[in-house]
Backbone of each chain as ProteinMPNN parsed JSONL, in Angstrom:
{"seq_chain_A": "XXXXXXXXXXXXXXXXXXXXXXXXXXXXXXXXXXXXXXXXXXXXXXXXXXXXXXXXXXXXXXXXXXXXXXXXXXXXXXXXXXXXXXXXXXXXXXXXXXXXXXXXXXXXXXXXXXXXXXXXXXXXXXXXXXXXXXXXXXXXXXX", "coords_chain_A": {"N_chain_A": [[203.511, 108.107, 37.472], [205.66, 109.17, 39.359], [207.151, 106.891, 39.074], [208.272, 106.959, 36.373], [209.667, 109.232, 36.728], [211.445, 108.082, 37.911], [211.563, 108.326, 40.705], [211.06, 107.742, 44.074], [208.5, 107.436, 46.774], [209.241, 108.561, 49.652], [211.621, 109.678, 48.841], [210.659, 111.857, 47.237], [208.836, 113.136, 48.883], [210.942, 114.224, 50.65], [211.988, 116.02, 48.932], [209.946, 117.528, 48.288], [209.25, 118.704, 50.448], [210.87, 120.91, 51.022], [210.626, 122.248, 48.611], [207.922, 123.192, 49.284], [208.244, 124.773, 51.664], [209.716, 126.705, 50.428], [208.007, 127.965, 48.489], [206.189, 128.922, 50.335], [207.539, 130.805, 52.175], [208.073, 132.612, 49.899], [205.457, 133.407, 49.133], [204.719, 134.729, 51.43], [206.931, 136.745, 51.647], [205.663, 138.123, 49.309], [203.258, 138.786, 49.935], [203.99, 140.543, 52.031], [205.348, 142.459, 50.726], [203.608, 143.72, 49.381], [201.916, 145.094, 51.198], [203.468, 147.464, 51.722], [202.82, 150.999, 52.079], [204.229, 153.085, 51.698], [207.408, 154.682, 50.192], [209.971, 152.224, 49.278], [212.512, 151.577, 51.746], [216.185, 151.332, 51.766], [216.992, 149.483, 53.232], [214.852, 147.61, 53.322], [214.98, 146.651, 50.912], [217.536, 145.407, 50.986], [216.553, 143.428, 52.913], [214.64, 142.07, 51.192], [216.669, 141.346, 49.234], [218.174, 139.473, 50.74], [216.329, 137.688, 51.35], [215.606, 136.663, 48.545], [218.177, 135.29, 48.287], [218.051, 133.375, 50.348], [215.866, 131.929, 49.754], [216.42, 131.081, 46.923], [218.848, 129.36, 47.733], [217.567, 127.396, 49.085], [215.966, 126.344, 47.031], [217.778, 125.298, 45.395], [219.081, 123.405, 46.87], [216.748, 121.597, 46.858], [216.695, 121.098, 44.169], [218.868, 119.719, 43.683], [218.674, 117.657, 45.22], [216.221, 116.215, 43.787], [217.62, 115.623, 41.55], [219.379, 113.552, 42.544], [217.797, 111.766, 43.205], [216.443, 111.236, 40.637], [218.622, 109.996, 39.456], [218.817, 107.592, 40.664], [220.06, 107.435, 43.1], [220.645, 107.747, 46.773], [218.71, 110.535, 48.486], [219.697, 111.678, 50.442], [222.74, 110.801, 52.488], [225.613, 109.243, 54.142], [227.48, 111.22, 54.016], [226.072, 113.683, 53.444], [224.529, 114.055, 55.617], [226.402, 113.965, 57.593], [227.616, 116.722, 56.891], [225.16, 118.34, 57.214], [224.964, 118.064, 59.945], [227.109, 119.022, 60.977], [226.871, 121.779, 59.936], [224.53, 122.549, 61.325], [225.583, 122.723, 64.087], [227.805, 124.577, 63.894], [226.532, 126.769, 62.948], [224.717, 127.498, 64.867], [226.227, 127.906, 66.801], [227.686, 130.44, 65.821], [225.236, 131.927, 65.257], [224.604, 132.561, 68.084], [226.614, 134.345, 68.74], [225.537, 136.471, 66.89], [223.004, 136.995, 67.812], [223.749, 138.191, 70.201], [225.556, 140.436, 69.443], [223.168, 141.793, 67.75], [221.86, 142.367, 69.803], [223.506, 144.026, 71.377], [224.097, 146.231, 69.627], [221.375, 147.137, 69.212], [220.708, 148.743, 71.516], [222.283, 150.759, 71.034], [221.2, 151.897, 68.416], [218.255, 153.287, 67.327], [216.099, 150.941, 66.751], [212.656, 149.167, 65.262], [211.471, 146.868, 67.315], [210.227, 144.488, 65.544], [211.917, 144.952, 63.548], [214.514, 144.267, 64.188], [214.321, 141.618, 65.273], [213.444, 140.401, 62.958], [215.535, 140.877, 61.638], [217.319, 139.481, 62.835], [216.625, 137.005, 62.354], [216.843, 136.515, 59.593], [219.574, 137.045, 59.401], [220.534, 134.831, 60.924], [219.414, 132.792, 59.049], [221.117, 133.336, 56.807], [223.573, 132.554, 57.915], [223.585, 129.893, 58.229], [223.214, 129.294, 55.783], [225.537, 129.958, 54.748], [227.371, 128.623, 56.226], [226.772, 125.831, 55.535], [227.51, 125.778, 52.454], [230.316, 126.145, 53.047], [231.168, 123.921, 54.289], [230.14, 122.154, 52.47], [231.362, 122.124, 50.09], [234.091, 122.089, 50.897], [234.322, 120.021, 52.516], [234.156, 117.293, 54.919], [236.526, 116.336, 56.994], [237.628, 115.026, 59.12], [236.188, 113.569, 61.786]], "CA_chain_A": [[204.093, 109.399, 37.464], [206.927, 108.896, 40.023], [207.993, 105.771, 38.704], [208.677, 107.567, 35.145], [210.435, 110.179, 36.974], [212.33, 107.282, 38.761], [211.694, 108.719, 42.142], [210.172, 107.001, 45.211], [207.663, 108.187, 47.851], [210.095, 108.953, 50.491], [212.739, 110.796, 48.239], [209.816, 112.795, 46.988], [208.477, 113.925, 50.137], [212.309, 114.883, 51.353], [212.478, 117.129, 48.374], [208.611, 118.41, 48.183], [209.046, 119.99, 51.89], [211.947, 122.052, 50.613], [209.795, 123.394, 47.636], [206.743, 123.948, 49.915], [208.504, 125.988, 52.371], [210.277, 127.798, 49.574], [206.654, 128.576, 48.057], [205.787, 129.42, 51.327], [208.473, 131.983, 52.089], [207.9, 133.545, 48.52], [204.245, 134.019, 49.16], [204.883, 135.523, 52.539], [207.537, 138.201, 50.86], [205.012, 138.81, 48.386], [202.328, 139.582, 50.844], [204.816, 141.568, 52.986], [205.821, 143.582, 49.861], [202.437, 144.114, 49.005], [201.571, 145.605, 52.456], [203.936, 148.491, 51.78], [202.07, 151.7, 51.096], [205.024, 154.259, 51.183], [208.334, 153.806, 49.14], [210.844, 151.06, 49.74], [213.77, 151.797, 52.293], [217.337, 150.436, 51.748], [216.849, 148.148, 54.632], [213.538, 147.022, 53.129], [215.448, 145.862, 49.681], [218.474, 144.398, 51.471], [215.958, 142.52, 53.334], [214.362, 141.417, 49.874], [217.705, 140.246, 48.624], [218.684, 138.101, 51.672], [215.118, 136.412, 51.083], [215.843, 135.87, 47.473], [219.296, 134.366, 48.296], [217.88, 132.245, 50.96], [215.139, 130.964, 48.891], [217.688, 130.528, 46.017], [219.542, 128.242, 48.358], [216.488, 126.184, 49.669], [215.509, 125.765, 45.791], [219.111, 125.002, 44.844], [219.197, 121.963, 47.548], [215.701, 120.977, 46.613], [216.921, 120.304, 42.798], [219.911, 118.855, 43.983], [218.044, 116.201, 45.703], [215.581, 115.768, 42.973], [218.642, 115.071, 40.652], [220.038, 112.506, 42.888], [216.69, 110.643, 43.148], [216.352, 110.888, 39.344], [219.852, 108.974, 38.947], [218.771, 106.285, 41.324], [220.842, 107.587, 44.278], [219.355, 108.265, 47.771], [218.937, 112.092, 48.403], [220.679, 111.768, 51.812], [223.66, 109.772, 52.407], [226.325, 109.508, 55.266], [228.165, 112.507, 54.102], [225.062, 114.994, 53.655], [223.841, 114.09, 57.038], [227.436, 114.564, 58.664], [227.609, 117.876, 56.318], [224.337, 119.072, 57.909], [224.885, 118.167, 61.339], [228.227, 120.21, 61.341], [226.084, 122.938, 59.878], [223.712, 122.829, 62.357], [226.352, 122.904, 65.015], [228.551, 125.825, 63.725], [225.72, 127.886, 62.528], [224.374, 127.407, 66.355], [227.23, 128.906, 68.091], [227.577, 131.611, 65.109], [224.122, 132.68, 65.792], [224.537, 133.427, 69.323], [227.024, 135.882, 69.131], [225.178, 136.97, 66.001], [222.236, 137.655, 68.8], [224.695, 139.226, 71.097], [225.898, 141.584, 68.72], [222.082, 142.637, 67.705], [221.31, 142.799, 71.3], [224.317, 145.294, 71.876], [223.714, 147.447, 68.481], [219.86, 147.87, 69.381], [220.573, 149.59, 72.446], [222.759, 151.895, 70.598], [220.522, 152.207, 67.697], [217.046, 152.906, 67.197], [215.186, 150.167, 65.154], [211.632, 148.752, 65.722], [211.428, 145.225, 67.724], [210.008, 143.722, 64.711], [213.001, 145.015, 62.512], [215.579, 143.714, 65.236], [213.759, 140.402, 65.332], [213.448, 140.196, 61.351], [217.248, 140.78, 60.812], [218.054, 138.229, 63.345], [215.967, 135.378, 62.069], [217.67, 136.67, 58.369], [221.251, 136.733, 59.619], [220.503, 133.112, 61.005], [219.726, 131.913, 57.85], [222.353, 133.746, 56.326], [224.969, 132.125, 58.663], [223.333, 128.653, 58.241], [223.54, 129.147, 54.312], [227.328, 130.134, 54.514], [228.284, 127.217, 56.797], [226.642, 124.573, 54.572], [228.484, 126.033, 51.206], [231.566, 126.148, 52.895], [231.463, 122.564, 54.525], [229.56, 120.777, 51.341], [232.512, 122.402, 49.074], [235.488, 121.994, 51.565], [234.37, 118.596, 52.525], [234.229, 117.128, 56.385], [237.182, 115.112, 56.768], [237.771, 114.305, 60.436], [234.74, 113.854, 62.903]], "C_chain_A": [[205.639, 109.242, 38.068], [207.719, 107.852, 39.602], [208.669, 106.193, 37.467], [209.654, 108.3, 35.718], [211.686, 109.286, 37.84], [212.478, 107.963, 40.287], [210.625, 107.662, 43.251], [209.449, 108.097, 46.249], [208.588, 109.076, 48.618], [210.737, 110.148, 49.861], [212.055, 111.829, 47.829], [209.618, 113.923, 47.884], [209.619, 114.679, 50.774], [212.277, 116.228, 50.6], [211.122, 118.055, 47.992], [208.664, 119.418, 49.515], [209.881, 121.192, 51.341], [210.995, 122.97, 49.516], [208.385, 124.072, 48.265], [207.24, 124.981, 50.784], [209.078, 127.078, 51.578], [209.074, 128.835, 49.101], [205.957, 129.288, 49.231], [206.17, 131.046, 51.849], [207.886, 133.164, 51.086], [206.498, 134.322, 48.745], [204.33, 134.795, 50.438], [205.582, 136.895, 52.129], [206.648, 139.148, 50.275], [203.913, 139.655, 49.051], [202.759, 140.825, 51.617], [205.174, 142.882, 52.078], [204.545, 144.41, 49.443], [201.51, 145.186, 50.137], [202.216, 147.097, 52.28], [203.254, 149.779, 51.043], [202.998, 152.826, 50.992], [206.238, 153.502, 50.4], [209.327, 153.345, 49.772], [212.008, 151.858, 50.045], [214.699, 151.136, 51.751], [217.039, 149.29, 52.657], [215.602, 147.271, 53.964], [214.164, 146.112, 51.714], [216.67, 145.28, 50.033], [217.872, 143.089, 51.926], [215.475, 141.297, 52.198], [215.54, 140.527, 49.127], [217.935, 139.387, 49.304], [217.578, 137.115, 51.46], [215.25, 135.664, 49.81], [217.331, 135.074, 47.682], [218.797, 133.111, 49.098], [216.825, 131.205, 50.51], [215.882, 130.42, 47.629], [218.267, 129.33, 46.468], [218.672, 126.951, 48.681], [216.27, 125.728, 48.231], [216.873, 125.038, 45.342], [219.27, 123.255, 45.295], [217.944, 121.183, 47.167], [216.005, 120.403, 45.111], [217.905, 119.62, 42.952], [219.517, 117.508, 44.435], [216.968, 115.584, 44.572], [216.622, 115.005, 41.932], [219.014, 113.814, 41.23], [219.059, 111.496, 43.082], [216.723, 110.287, 41.973], [217.104, 109.717, 38.76], [219.97, 107.827, 39.414], [219.366, 106.476, 42.511], [219.761, 108.17, 45.62], [219.702, 109.615, 48.019], [219.443, 112.151, 49.637], [221.433, 110.626, 51.822], [224.317, 110.068, 53.905], [226.893, 110.99, 55.461], [227.423, 113.975, 54.343], [224.46, 115.03, 54.75], [224.943, 114.666, 57.934], [227.474, 116.218, 58.157], [226.248, 118.879, 57.365], [224.261, 119.045, 59.396], [226.178, 119.133, 61.868], [227.607, 121.6, 60.924], [225.501, 123.388, 60.683], [224.546, 123.306, 63.432], [227.458, 124.082, 65.112], [227.6, 127.137, 63.178], [224.943, 128.31, 64.072], [225.111, 128.746, 66.965], [227.306, 130.139, 67.224], [226.532, 132.603, 65.675], [223.749, 133.288, 67.066], [225.394, 134.594, 69.593], [226.448, 136.794, 68.031], [224.051, 137.826, 66.88], [222.823, 138.412, 69.533], [225.199, 140.387, 70.512], [224.443, 142.532, 68.187], [221.858, 142.959, 68.922], [222.309, 144.028, 71.75], [224.124, 146.451, 70.715], [222.228, 147.998, 68.973], [220.016, 148.58, 70.616], [221.336, 150.89, 71.918], [221.782, 152.87, 69.412], [219.089, 152.21, 67.645], [216.24, 152.483, 66.27], [214.127, 149.67, 66.201], [211.926, 147.564, 66.315], [211.57, 144.408, 66.612], [211.504, 143.668, 63.486], [214.147, 144.19, 63.287], [215.264, 142.29, 64.901], [213.906, 139.604, 63.674], [215.024, 140.069, 60.818], [217.855, 139.626, 61.578], [218.021, 136.997, 62.788], [216.941, 135.196, 60.238], [219.249, 136.23, 58.463], [221.239, 135.339, 60.083], [220.527, 132.256, 59.95], [220.523, 132.101, 56.941], [223.874, 132.662, 56.522], [224.581, 130.327, 58.554], [223.704, 128.45, 56.412], [225.043, 128.976, 54.038], [227.981, 129.031, 54.982], [227.811, 126.108, 55.78], [227.551, 124.75, 53.196], [230.126, 125.691, 51.647], [231.812, 124.503, 53.521], [231.108, 121.33, 53.359], [230.266, 121.203, 50.195], [233.933, 122.181, 49.582], [235.356, 120.423, 51.97], [234.231, 118.432, 54.304], [235.134, 115.804, 56.549], [237.364, 114.199, 58.056], [236.787, 114.615, 61.612], [235.009, 112.608, 63.939]], "O_chain_A": [[206.635, 109.202, 37.345], [208.939, 107.898, 39.757], [209.823, 105.768, 37.413], [210.752, 108.066, 35.213], [212.683, 109.831, 38.312], [213.565, 108.027, 40.861], [209.611, 107.031, 42.952], [209.778, 109.268, 46.441], [208.724, 110.252, 48.279], [210.525, 111.317, 50.18], [212.64, 112.905, 47.949], [209.975, 115.1, 47.821], [209.361, 115.703, 51.406], [212.443, 117.312, 51.159], [211.246, 119.161, 47.465], [208.24, 120.571, 49.583], [209.431, 122.337, 51.289], [210.741, 124.167, 49.646], [207.872, 125.129, 47.896], [206.713, 126.09, 50.703], [208.978, 128.249, 51.946], [209.074, 130.059, 49.232], [205.179, 130.215, 49.002], [205.469, 132.056, 51.908], [207.408, 134.257, 51.389], [206.365, 135.537, 48.599], [203.747, 135.864, 50.255], [204.999, 137.975, 52.226], [206.613, 140.368, 50.435], [203.677, 140.844, 48.837], [202.099, 141.847, 51.802], [205.27, 144.031, 52.51], [204.562, 145.62, 49.218], [200.575, 145.904, 49.784], [201.498, 148.007, 52.695], [203.088, 149.817, 49.824], [202.65, 153.67, 50.166], [206.266, 152.322, 50.049], [209.695, 153.901, 50.806], [212.557, 152.612, 49.241], [214.286, 150.171, 51.107], [216.913, 148.126, 52.274], [215.585, 146.082, 54.281], [213.781, 144.954, 51.545], [216.979, 144.427, 49.201], [218.294, 141.975, 51.614], [215.755, 140.098, 52.223], [215.427, 139.416, 48.609], [217.984, 138.28, 48.767], [217.79, 135.904, 51.394], [215.106, 134.444, 49.731], [217.418, 134.06, 46.99], [219.029, 131.974, 48.685], [216.837, 130.001, 50.768], [215.852, 129.205, 47.434], [218.249, 128.32, 45.764], [219.026, 125.778, 48.556], [216.401, 124.508, 48.145], [216.668, 123.934, 44.838], [219.465, 122.269, 44.585], [218.119, 119.964, 47.156], [215.576, 119.28, 44.846], [217.906, 118.638, 42.209], [220.002, 116.447, 44.043], [216.926, 114.355, 44.529], [216.383, 113.854, 41.565], [218.999, 112.867, 40.444], [219.448, 110.329, 43.131], [216.994, 109.1, 41.794], [216.709, 108.832, 38.002], [220.796, 107.003, 39.022], [219.209, 105.481, 43.218], [218.664, 108.728, 45.58], [220.863, 109.972, 47.825], [219.683, 113.348, 49.793], [221.04, 109.573, 51.319], [223.818, 110.851, 54.713], [226.869, 111.716, 56.455], [227.785, 114.957, 54.992], [223.785, 116.029, 54.996], [224.744, 115.531, 58.787], [227.354, 117.029, 59.075], [226.486, 119.877, 58.045], [223.601, 119.866, 60.033], [226.201, 119.8, 62.902], [227.886, 122.56, 61.642], [225.686, 124.561, 61.006], [224.244, 124.441, 63.802], [227.919, 124.47, 66.185], [228.015, 128.289, 63.056], [224.651, 129.489, 64.273], [224.821, 129.877, 67.354], [226.96, 131.13, 67.867], [226.722, 133.65, 66.294], [222.926, 134.185, 67.247], [225.152, 135.54, 70.343], [226.809, 137.967, 68.13], [224.031, 139.054, 66.811], [222.364, 139.554, 69.559], [225.246, 141.394, 71.218], [224.503, 143.762, 68.185], [221.603, 144.154, 69.068], [221.859, 144.934, 72.451], [224.007, 147.613, 71.103], [222.012, 149.204, 69.086], [219.005, 149.273, 70.729], [221.013, 151.994, 72.357], [221.637, 154.092, 69.438], [218.559, 151.133, 67.914], [215.744, 153.089, 65.32], [214.287, 149.637, 67.422], [212.872, 147.031, 65.736], [212.566, 143.707, 66.432], [211.94, 142.716, 62.84], [214.635, 143.3, 62.59], [216.079, 141.753, 64.151], [214.379, 138.499, 63.411], [215.51, 139.395, 59.911], [218.735, 138.907, 61.105], [218.906, 136.148, 62.688], [217.482, 134.179, 59.803], [219.89, 135.391, 57.831], [222.064, 134.615, 59.526], [221.274, 131.292, 59.782], [220.775, 131.177, 56.167], [224.745, 132.239, 55.762], [225.491, 129.559, 58.864], [224.383, 127.528, 55.961], [225.607, 128.135, 53.337], [228.932, 128.489, 54.418], [228.718, 125.502, 55.211], [228.3, 123.818, 52.901], [230.964, 125.167, 50.914], [232.801, 123.929, 53.064], [231.51, 120.169, 53.281], [229.863, 120.697, 49.148], [234.872, 122.096, 48.79], [236.292, 119.661, 51.724], [234.208, 119.476, 54.957], [234.78, 114.64, 56.36], [237.279, 112.971, 58.072], [236.663, 115.684, 62.211], [234.245, 112.416, 64.885]]}, "seq_chain_B": "XXXXXXXXXXXXXXXXXXXXXXXXXXXXXXXXXXXXXXXXXXXXXXXXXXXXXXXXXXXXXXXXXXX", "coords_chain_B": {"N_chain_B": [[243.621, 110.173, 55.947], [244.181, 108.342, 53.187], [243.23, 106.914, 49.899], [242.822, 104.453, 47.582], [240.621, 104.539, 46.027], [239.947, 105.466, 43.13], [241.674, 104.386, 41.546], [240.957, 101.65, 41.874], [238.459, 101.816, 40.66], [238.815, 102.301, 38.141], [240.223, 99.933, 37.466], [238.026, 98.024, 37.828], [236.374, 99.333, 35.888], [234.359, 100.94, 36.495], [231.936, 103.576, 36.891], [231.909, 106.755, 38.728], [228.99, 107.163, 39.302], [228.315, 104.787, 39.082], [229.382, 103.179, 41.109], [228.584, 104.638, 43.23], [225.84, 104.038, 43.31], [226.072, 101.341, 43.642], [227.063, 101.427, 46.346], [224.967, 102.783, 47.527], [225.113, 105.564, 47.947], [225.525, 109.172, 47.643], [226.601, 110.117, 44.326], [228.182, 112.587, 44.653], [229.103, 111.976, 47.238], [231.474, 109.736, 46.718], [232.87, 111.145, 44.807], [234.299, 113.311, 46.822], [235.251, 111.434, 48.414], [237.37, 110.417, 46.768], [239.078, 112.671, 46.298], [240.23, 112.875, 48.837], [238.565, 114.131, 50.653], [237.28, 113.639, 52.53], [236.245, 111.256, 55.445], [235.46, 108.086, 55.301], [232.53, 106.305, 56.979], [232.623, 103.28, 59.067], [231.398, 101.242, 58.003], [230.54, 102.155, 55.051], [233.214, 102.091, 54.237], [233.588, 99.393, 54.428], [231.715, 98.34, 52.469], [232.524, 99.547, 50.253], [234.801, 98.066, 50.074], [233.991, 95.585, 49.552], [232.674, 95.611, 47.164], [234.785, 95.772, 45.595], [235.83, 93.572, 45.773], [238.065, 93.336, 47.639], [240.089, 93.527, 50.804], [239.513, 96.142, 53.249], [241.509, 97.427, 53.931], [243.392, 97.316, 51.892], [242.197, 99.056, 50.375], [241.89, 101.753, 51.702], [244.349, 103.693, 53.457], [245.762, 104.335, 56.566], [247.025, 107.625, 57.277], [248.959, 108.549, 59.719], [250.224, 111.361, 59.722], [248.653, 113.221, 58.054], [246.338, 112.696, 59.275]], "CA_chain_B": [[243.182, 109.041, 55.434], [244.233, 108.145, 51.657], [242.535, 105.699, 49.314], [242.686, 104.091, 46.035], [238.886, 103.969, 45.028], [239.936, 106.094, 41.848], [242.614, 103.193, 40.751], [239.988, 100.498, 41.72], [236.96, 101.92, 40.352], [239.251, 102.36, 36.753], [240.196, 98.73, 37.301], [236.748, 97.566, 37.548], [235.72, 100.033, 34.667], [233.01, 101.3, 36.749], [232.0, 105.333, 36.748], [231.855, 107.283, 40.193], [227.757, 106.846, 39.44], [228.113, 103.013, 39.266], [229.734, 102.98, 42.262], [227.481, 105.285, 44.137], [224.616, 103.459, 43.08], [226.275, 100.05, 44.377], [227.232, 101.298, 47.636], [223.871, 103.279, 48.148], [225.605, 106.961, 48.565], [225.258, 110.083, 46.242], [227.739, 110.592, 43.519], [229.255, 113.631, 45.46], [230.172, 111.245, 48.143], [232.275, 109.239, 46.102], [233.838, 112.592, 44.549], [234.882, 113.646, 48.087], [236.312, 110.314, 48.68], [238.319, 110.237, 45.901], [239.695, 113.85, 46.627], [240.318, 112.606, 50.149], [237.883, 115.351, 51.736], [235.822, 112.76, 53.469], [236.676, 109.963, 55.559], [233.857, 107.482, 55.36], [232.341, 105.251, 58.052], [233.436, 101.719, 58.629], [230.205, 100.535, 56.925], [230.743, 102.498, 53.759], [234.73, 101.773, 53.765], [233.439, 97.665, 54.287], [230.73, 98.015, 51.187], [233.395, 99.921, 48.894], [236.055, 96.995, 49.708], [233.162, 94.478, 48.992], [232.189, 95.758, 45.691], [236.052, 95.446, 44.765], [236.389, 92.235, 46.466], [239.106, 93.395, 48.458], [240.171, 94.141, 52.194], [239.539, 97.662, 53.675], [243.137, 98.074, 54.228], [244.076, 97.535, 50.736], [241.904, 100.497, 49.602], [242.187, 102.953, 52.725], [245.3, 103.679, 54.149], [245.787, 105.573, 57.62], [247.935, 108.757, 57.301], [249.452, 109.328, 60.952], [250.837, 112.832, 59.554], [247.783, 114.072, 57.637], [245.154, 112.409, 60.07]], "C_chain_B": [[243.404, 108.771, 53.922], [243.688, 106.741, 51.346], [242.92, 105.631, 48.016], [241.664, 103.488, 45.5], [239.017, 104.324, 43.809], [240.492, 104.739, 41.017], [241.557, 101.762, 40.723], [239.193, 100.256, 40.728], [237.761, 101.838, 38.582], [239.64, 100.58, 36.42], [239.322, 97.993, 36.971], [235.78, 98.315, 36.478], [234.012, 100.544, 35.268], [233.212, 103.009, 36.962], [231.701, 105.47, 38.392], [230.313, 106.912, 40.292], [227.526, 105.466, 39.79], [228.382, 103.046, 40.621], [229.108, 103.603, 43.469], [226.351, 104.249, 44.336], [224.853, 101.868, 43.851], [226.319, 100.124, 45.959], [225.914, 102.062, 48.464], [224.203, 104.621, 48.727], [225.386, 107.816, 47.337], [226.518, 109.99, 45.717], [228.979, 111.224, 44.217], [230.306, 112.982, 46.61], [231.433, 110.525, 47.577], [233.342, 110.4, 45.546], [234.567, 112.833, 45.699], [235.655, 112.595, 48.733], [237.371, 110.11, 48.345], [239.386, 111.341, 46.025], [240.223, 113.893, 48.053], [239.992, 113.846, 50.948], [236.898, 115.249, 52.646], [236.474, 111.448, 53.931], [235.233, 109.165, 55.985], [233.73, 106.386, 56.679], [232.935, 103.93, 57.77], [232.426, 101.107, 57.718], [230.296, 100.852, 55.647], [232.11, 101.973, 53.312], [234.457, 100.0, 53.102], [232.968, 97.538, 53.003], [231.622, 98.363, 50.228], [234.244, 98.674, 48.511], [235.245, 95.951, 49.138], [233.002, 94.67, 47.583], [233.688, 95.516, 44.985], [236.62, 94.284, 45.016], [237.652, 92.227, 47.078], [238.921, 93.895, 49.834], [240.323, 95.586, 52.119], [240.633, 98.197, 53.476], [243.672, 98.436, 52.872], [243.5, 98.481, 50.138], [242.011, 101.597, 50.277], [243.25, 102.713, 53.317], [245.433, 104.739, 55.175], [246.883, 106.168, 57.261], [248.056, 109.136, 58.343], [249.437, 111.075, 60.503], [249.483, 113.523, 59.145], [246.286, 113.895, 58.469], [245.024, 112.883, 61.541]], "O_chain_B": [[242.393, 109.153, 53.333], [243.643, 105.756, 52.082], [243.31, 106.603, 47.37], [241.571, 102.462, 44.826], [238.306, 103.675, 43.041], [239.899, 104.187, 40.09], [241.43, 101.011, 39.757], [239.03, 99.234, 40.061], [237.074, 101.206, 37.779], [239.383, 100.051, 35.338], [239.461, 97.254, 35.996], [234.624, 97.953, 36.26], [232.925, 100.514, 34.691], [234.283, 103.589, 37.141], [231.355, 104.549, 39.133], [230.066, 106.309, 41.337], [226.713, 105.057, 40.62], [227.398, 102.913, 41.35], [229.147, 103.077, 44.581], [226.055, 103.742, 45.418], [223.967, 101.323, 44.508], [225.841, 99.285, 46.722], [225.783, 102.009, 49.687], [223.733, 104.935, 49.821], [225.123, 107.356, 46.226], [227.497, 109.807, 46.441], [230.134, 110.825, 44.373], [231.492, 113.181, 46.873], [232.494, 110.843, 48.115], [234.517, 110.435, 45.909], [235.741, 112.49, 45.557], [236.59, 112.83, 49.499], [238.306, 109.734, 49.052], [240.561, 111.005, 45.871], [240.661, 114.971, 48.453], [240.761, 114.469, 51.68], [236.12, 115.988, 53.247], [237.084, 110.681, 53.186], [234.297, 109.516, 56.705], [234.673, 105.801, 57.212], [233.508, 103.517, 56.762], [232.772, 100.491, 56.71], [230.15, 99.901, 54.88], [232.239, 101.47, 52.196], [234.81, 99.482, 52.042], [233.563, 96.76, 52.258], [231.673, 97.611, 49.255], [234.462, 98.236, 47.382], [235.749, 95.346, 48.191], [233.251, 93.716, 46.846], [233.71, 95.076, 43.835], [237.725, 93.945, 44.592], [238.33, 91.199, 47.073], [237.927, 94.542, 50.163], [240.987, 96.203, 51.287], [240.806, 99.286, 52.929], [244.249, 99.494, 52.619], [244.165, 98.969, 49.224], [242.24, 102.602, 49.603], [243.372, 101.59, 53.806], [245.27, 105.917, 54.858], [247.821, 105.46, 56.897], [247.417, 110.171, 58.535], [248.642, 111.87, 61.005], [249.131, 114.438, 59.891], [245.339, 114.677, 58.377], [244.008, 112.622, 62.186]]}, "name": "protein", "num_of_chains": 2, "seq": "XXXXXXXXXXXXXXXXXXXXXXXXXXXXXXXXXXXXXXXXXXXXXXXXXXXXXXXXXXXXXXXXXXXXXXXXXXXXXXXXXXXXXXXXXXXXXXXXXXXXXXXXXXXXXXXXXXXXXXXXXXXXXXXXXXXXXXXXXXXXXXXXXXXXXXXXXXXXXXXXXXXXXXXXXXXXXXXXXXXXXXXXXXXXXXXXXXXXXXXXXXXXXXXXXX"}
């Protein structure tokens, strides 16, 4: 079957991991939504929108890797690895400032701990997605 | 760094996909190389030069001002 799709096991594993993680995030989000007994607040809807965005991004990457594998190209090469390295480095620095900002505002506003941690994690995912999109479409010239 | 990959590819009637397969990278990498948005590793530059039967310096030109 894999040979019919022109995919090798290693490439398939790399793409499959993304789909499994995305499916787990979707399943967890559905469980989270089902646990709501009261009406959804604006913050919950924003969280859901960010989750959809992040899962959409993961699926986009997964399909991109699958189409590369189908064309007989590697799913990862030196440029994609470089983009990922640069994305990881930039999103790490930006996330540090994000957490600092969250700490600053958490003192000023009255939020529950799980809301603060959840928004921090979602913020990190958004920062990573944004950095990846910038470097993937702008390119990485001088390293 | 500037390069003449597009010119050499046309000379050898190769598509971006063909060249990508020959040097074992994704097609996007060839697209970015041709647009000068990515500087290749020495290994990739060597592999591309080998496909075209040329020297690296005939295909890749170092430009002090832009780099």
